[in-house]
C-alpha positions as CSV (number, residue, x, y, z in Angstrom):
1,M,0.0,0.0,0.0
2,A,1.3,3.5,-0.8
3,N,2.4,5.8,1.9
4,N,0.4,9.1,1.3
5,Q,1.7,10.9,4.3
6,A,4.1,13.9,4.0
7,P,7.7,13.2,4.7
8,Q,9.3,14.4,7.9
9,G,9.5,18.2,8.1
10,N,6.0,18.6,6.6
11,H,7.3,19.5,3.1
12,D,4.5,19.5,0.5
13,P,6.1,19.8,-2.9
14,A,2.9,20.6,-4.7
15,G,1.7,23.1,-2.1
16,S,-1.8,21.7,-2.1
17,T,-2.0,21.4,1.7
18,Q,-1.0,25.0,2.1
19,M,-3.6,26.2,-0.5
20,F,-6.3,24.1,1.2
21,R,-5.5,25.5,4.6
22,A,-5.5,29.1,3.2
23,F,-9.0,28.4,1.7
24,V,-10.4,26.9,4.9
25,D,-8.9,29.6,7.1
26,E,-10.2,32.4,4.9
27,P,-12.8,34.6,6.5
28,Q,-16.4,34.0,5.4
29,G,-17.0,37.6,4.1
30,R,-14.1,37.6,1.8
31,R,-15.0,34.2,0.3
32,A,-18.6,35.3,-0.4
33,A,-17.5,38.5,-2.0
34,A,-14.9,36.7,-4.2
35,T,-17.4,34.1,-5.6
36,G,-20.2,36.5,-6.5
37,S,-22.9,34.7,-4.5
38,S,-25.8,36.5,-6.4
39,G,-25.1,34.6,-9.6
40,P,-26.6,31.2,-8.8
41,R,-29.6,32.9,-7.1
42,V,-30.5,34.9,-10.2
43,G,-30.2,31.7,-12.3
44,L,-32.5,29.8,-10.0
45,I,-35.1,32.6,-10.1
46,L,-35.0,32.7,-13.9
47,G,-35.3,28.9,-14.1
48,V,-38.4,28.9,-11.9
49,V,-40.0,31.7,-13.9
50,V,-39.3,29.8,-17.2
51,A,-40.7,26.6,-15.7
52,V,-43.9,28.3,-14.5
53,A,-44.3,29.9,-18.0
54,V,-43.9,26.5,-19.7
55,V,-46.5,24.9,-17.4
56,A,-48.9,27.7,-18.0
57,A,-48.5,27.4,-21.8
58,V,-49.1,23.6,-21.6
59,A,-52.2,24.1,-19.5
60,W,-53.5,26.8,-21.8
61,L,-53.0,24.6,-24.8
62,A,-54.6,21.6,-23.1
63,L,-57.7,23.5,-22.0
64,S,-58.3,25.4,-25.2
């Protein structure tokens, strides 16, 4: 079985551990501002509006 632990001295040649720790330790406010949290919400609202319009169109066609 492979030994996936870092060698003595905690040297990480790829730097992935340090990047992960920096991401986890980042304050919540900076992370939300950096990702632009309003994007997915707008897409969800537009998706719901389109779904309601499609259901209304199908019901109108079925009842006419």
